[in-house]
C-alpha positions as CSV (number, residue, x, y, z in Angstrom):
1,M,28.0,39.8,1.0
2,L,26.8,39.8,4.5
3,P,26.5,42.7,6.3
4,V,29.5,44.0,8.5
5,L,29.1,45.5,12.0
6,L,31.7,48.0,12.9
7,I,32.6,48.4,16.6
8,H,34.6,51.6,18.5
9,G,36.9,51.5,21.0
10,F,38.0,53.2,24.2
11,A,37.7,57.4,24.6
12,S,35.8,56.8,20.7
13,A,32.4,57.1,19.3
14,S,31.0,55.1,16.0
15,S,31.8,58.6,14.0
16,D,35.6,57.2,14.4
17,T,34.9,54.3,11.9
18,R,33.3,56.6,9.3
19,F,36.6,56.1,7.0
20,L,36.4,52.1,7.4
21,E,32.7,52.4,6.6
22,A,33.5,54.6,4.1
23,F,36.1,51.9,2.6
24,L,33.8,49.1,3.0
25,R,30.7,50.3,1.0
26,G,32.8,51.3,-1.5
27,K,33.5,47.5,-1.4
28,G,30.0,46.7,-1.8
29,L,29.3,46.1,1.9
30,K,26.3,46.9,3.6
31,V,27.8,48.4,6.6
32,F,26.7,49.5,10.2
33,C,28.4,51.8,13.1
34,L,27.2,50.8,16.2
35,K,26.5,52.9,18.8
36,Y,26.3,52.2,22.8
37,A,28.3,54.2,24.6
38,E,28.0,57.9,23.2
39,D,25.9,59.9,26.0
40,S,28.9,62.4,26.0
41,V,32.6,61.9,24.5
42,D,33.8,60.2,27.6
43,S,31.8,58.0,27.7
44,T,33.6,54.5,27.2
45,A,35.7,55.9,30.0
46,T,33.4,56.4,32.9
47,T,30.5,54.4,32.4
48,E,31.0,50.8,34.3
49,I,32.5,48.3,32.2
50,V,29.5,46.0,32.7
51,M,26.6,48.3,32.0
52,Q,28.9,48.9,28.6
53,M,28.6,45.2,27.7
54,K,25.2,45.4,28.5
55,S,24.5,48.5,26.4
56,L,26.8,46.8,23.3
57,D,24.5,43.8,23.4
58,A,21.1,45.4,23.0
59,A,22.7,47.8,21.0
60,I,23.7,44.9,18.7
61,R,20.0,43.4,19.0
62,G,18.2,46.7,18.4
63,V,20.3,47.2,15.2
64,I,19.3,43.7,13.8
65,E,15.9,43.8,14.6
66,S,15.7,46.9,12.8
67,N,17.1,45.4,9.8
68,S,15.9,42.2,10.1
69,Q,16.4,41.3,6.2
70,D,19.8,42.1,5.9
71,F,20.7,40.3,9.0
72,E,18.6,37.0,7.9
73,D,21.7,35.3,6.3
74,G,24.1,36.5,9.8
75,Y,26.7,39.2,9.4
76,N,30.3,40.2,10.2
77,I,31.6,41.4,13.7
78,V,35.1,43.9,13.3
79,A,36.1,45.4,16.5
80,H,38.9,47.7,17.8
81,S,40.2,47.5,21.2
82,Q,37.7,47.4,24.5
83,G,35.0,47.2,21.5
84,A,36.6,43.9,21.0
85,V,36.2,42.6,24.3
86,L,32.9,43.8,25.4
87,A,31.6,42.3,22.2
88,R,33.7,39.0,22.9
89,A,32.1,38.8,26.4
90,A,28.5,39.4,24.8
91,I,29.4,36.5,23.1
92,I,29.9,34.4,25.4
93,L,27.8,35.7,28.4
94,S,25.0,36.7,26.7
95,G,24.7,34.5,23.7
96,L,25.0,36.9,20.8
97,A,25.9,35.1,18.0
98,V,23.0,32.4,18.6
99,F,20.6,35.5,18.6
100,C,21.8,36.0,15.0
101,K,24.8,34.1,13.5
102,V,28.4,35.8,13.5
103,H,30.1,34.1,10.7
104,R,33.5,35.9,11.3
105,F,34.3,38.1,14.3
106,I,37.6,40.3,13.9
107,T,38.7,42.0,16.6
108,L,42.0,44.7,16.1
109,A,43.6,45.4,19.6
110,G,41.4,44.2,21.5
111,P,43.1,43.4,25.4
112,H,41.6,40.1,25.7
113,L,44.3,38.8,28.3
114,G,43.8,42.8,29.5
115,L,46.0,45.8,29.5
116,R,49.4,44.8,31.5
117,Q,50.7,48.3,32.0
118,L,49.8,51.9,31.9
119,T,51.4,53.4,28.4
120,D,52.0,56.9,27.8
121,E,49.5,56.8,25.0
122,M,46.4,55.3,27.1
123,I,47.7,58.2,29.9
124,D,47.7,61.1,26.8
125,I,44.0,59.4,25.7
126,S,42.5,59.3,29.2
127,S,43.9,62.9,30.6
128,G,42.6,64.4,27.2
129,L,39.0,63.0,28.1
130,A,39.4,65.3,31.7
131,H,38.7,69.0,31.9
132,P,41.8,71.1,30.9
133,A,41.8,72.6,34.9
134,H,42.5,69.0,35.4
135,R,44.2,67.4,32.8
136,D,48.0,68.0,33.9
137,Q,47.1,66.8,37.7
138,I,45.2,63.6,36.2
139,K,48.2,62.5,33.8
140,T,50.7,63.5,36.9
141,F,48.2,60.8,38.9
142,L,47.6,57.8,36.1
143,G,51.9,58.1,35.8
144,R,52.0,57.6,39.3
145,C,49.6,54.8,38.7
146,A,51.7,53.4,36.1
147,T,54.7,52.6,38.3
148,E,52.7,51.0,40.7
149,V,51.1,48.7,38.0
150,A,54.2,48.3,36.4
151,S,55.8,47.1,39.4
152,G,54.3,44.3,39.0
153,N,52.0,44.7,42.3
154,V,48.9,42.3,41.9
155,M,47.0,43.7,44.8
156,A,48.0,47.5,43.0
157,V,44.9,47.4,40.7
158,I,42.7,46.2,42.8
159,R,43.3,49.0,44.9
160,L,42.5,51.3,42.0
161,R,39.6,49.9,41.2
162,K,38.3,50.5,44.9
163,G,40.0,53.8,45.0
164,V,39.3,56.8,43.3
165,L,39.1,54.9,39.8
166,S,36.8,53.1,40.1
167,N,34.7,54.7,37.9
168,F,37.6,54.2,35.1
169,A,36.5,51.9,32.9
170,P,39.9,50.8,31.6
171,I,41.1,50.0,35.0
172,F,39.1,46.8,35.1
173,L,41.0,45.6,32.0
174,Y,44.2,46.1,33.7
175,R,46.6,43.2,35.2
176,P,50.3,42.6,35.9
177,M,52.1,41.1,33.0
178,H,52.4,37.0,33.6
179,E,50.0,37.4,36.5
180,L,46.5,35.9,37.1
181,P,44.2,38.1,39.3
182,E,44.2,38.2,42.8
183,E,40.6,38.0,42.6
184,P,37.8,37.3,39.6
185,D,37.8,40.7,37.3
186,F,35.6,41.4,34.5
187,L,37.8,39.6,32.2
188,W,37.5,36.6,34.6
189,S,34.0,35.1,33.6
190,F,34.3,34.7,29.4
191,T,38.5,33.9,29.5
192,E,39.9,31.7,33.1
193,G,36.4,31.4,34.2
194,I,34.7,30.2,30.6
195,D,34.0,26.7,32.2
196,E,31.7,27.9,34.5
197,V,29.2,30.0,32.1
198,P,25.9,28.1,31.4
199,N,25.8,27.9,27.7
200,A,29.8,29.3,27.0
201,E,30.2,26.4,24.6
202,A,27.6,26.7,22.4
203,N,27.3,30.3,22.3
204,A,31.3,30.4,21.3
205,L,30.2,28.3,18.6
206,A,27.9,30.5,17.3
207,V,30.8,32.2,15.8
208,D,31.9,30.5,12.7
209,E,35.6,32.2,12.8
210,Y,37.6,34.1,14.8
211,F,40.3,36.2,13.6
212,F,42.4,38.5,16.5
213,F,45.1,41.3,15.2
214,A,47.7,43.0,16.7
215,G,49.6,45.8,15.7
216,G,53.7,45.6,15.7
217,D,53.9,49.2,16.9
218,D,50.8,49.3,19.5
219,G,51.9,51.1,22.4
220,V,48.7,50.7,24.8
221,V,47.9,46.5,23.5
222,D,51.0,44.1,23.7
223,S,50.7,41.2,21.1
224,A,50.0,38.7,23.5
225,S,47.1,40.2,24.3
226,A,45.3,41.7,21.3
227,L,46.2,38.0,19.7
228,F,44.4,36.0,22.7
229,E,47.1,34.1,23.5
230,E,47.8,30.5,25.1
231,P,48.6,31.3,28.8
232,A,51.4,29.4,30.3
233,D,48.9,26.9,32.5
234,G,46.6,26.5,28.8
235,F,43.2,27.8,27.4
236,P,40.3,26.7,29.6
237,L,38.6,23.7,28.4
238,T,35.5,25.3,26.9
239,W,37.8,27.4,24.8
240,K,40.3,25.2,24.0
241,R,37.6,22.8,21.9
242,I,37.2,26.0,19.9
243,E,40.9,26.3,19.4
244,D,41.1,23.1,18.5
245,S,37.7,23.3,16.1
246,G,40.5,25.1,13.8
247,R,37.9,27.9,13.7
248,V,40.8,30.6,15.2
249,K,43.4,32.6,13.7
250,R,45.7,35.1,14.5
251,Q,47.8,37.7,12.7
252,V,50.3,40.4,14.2
253,F,50.4,43.9,11.4
254,D,54.0,45.2,11.3
255,G,53.9,49.0,11.6
256,V,50.7,49.3,12.7
257,S,49.7,51.7,16.3
258,H,46.6,51.3,18.3
259,T,44.7,53.9,16.2
260,D,46.1,53.3,13.0
261,W,43.4,50.8,12.5
262,L,41.0,53.3,12.1
263,N,43.6,55.3,9.9
264,P,42.8,56.0,5.8
265,S,46.8,56.2,5.7
266,H,46.6,52.0,6.7
267,A,44.1,51.3,4.0
268,H,46.5,48.4,2.8
269,V,45.3,46.7,6.3
270,W,41.6,47.3,5.3
271,K,42.3,45.4,2.1
272,Q,42.8,42.7,3.8
273,L,40.3,42.5,6.2
274,F,38.0,42.9,2.9
275,K,39.1,40.0,1.3
276,I,38.6,37.7,4.8
277,I,35.0,39.8,5.1
278,E,34.2,38.5,1.3
279,D,34.6,35.2,1.8
280,K,31.7,33.2,1.8
281,P,30.6,32.3,4.7
282,K,31.6,27.9,4.5
283,D,29.4,25.2,5.6
284,L,30.6,23.8,8.7
285,C,32.1,20.7,8.8
286,D,30.1,17.5,10.3
287,D,32.6,17.5,13.5
288,A,31.6,21.3,13.9
289,K,28.2,20.3,13.5
290,T,28.2,17.8,16.3
291,Q,30.5,20.0,18.9
292,L,27.5,22.5,18.4
293,E,24.8,20.0,19.3
294,E,26.4,18.6,22.0
295,A,27.2,21.9,23.8
296,G,23.5,22.5,23.1
297,A,23.2,24.7,20.0
298,T,20.6,24.5,17.4
299,V,22.1,23.7,14.2
300,E,21.2,26.2,11.4
301,I,23.6,27.1,8.9
302,A,23.1,30.1,7.2
């Protein structure tokens, strides 16, 4: 079976995937827990988000190069929360799956269409990163920000990004519900603006299958965002071709909260993940091979 790369999310570290790692190893899989933003406990919050994406991309390439024999036939990715968005960005913008074949890209509660509101759970997580002496003050401030974001003012997020939250990574994922951003943001380049990215289609087609999973009880990322659902004005042409190729799957898991994905109490979900991972990679059909060639990719099917 192909190796699996586990990617942690916001306010987290590679050690937080250890229970899922142990479960998958027990099933006979080779598992790698990615380290990409672990200088301190709050690195995924205070490191600029584009830099996090570049660090993640470099870290993955480093793991592959250091374990080239394990990855010679490609690998699968399981990414949680903010890590899922960073990984998708690396695939589209940096050609990560062209560098080494990704057969299945599985995202767990990734805010692919953005974070629609500052939830109480996110405020608790974020303020918990602060020094104890400032924790209550920061929690109050974030609560006020939440009210402003929830008001639907599309300029509120822009002001926060350019103001006191300029170094707070998640604010670059916030977008008011059902509103396009007033100016291009981090998500724009590989979501709404994907058609403008050089080689984006070839990069996206280098992934055999995409799985977007949402938790039914998620208090941080809404289902539409986690499932990367089609927006009201439709997908850009590049991503529509990915959808039309039949390589995208979506599912909501009832009773699963944002942090439950990595919790042993929800091992029943892990069993479903394993069933997906253990399936042998399917050969691309002729139509899919043609798509890759038209998009400019080199077709070498593992």
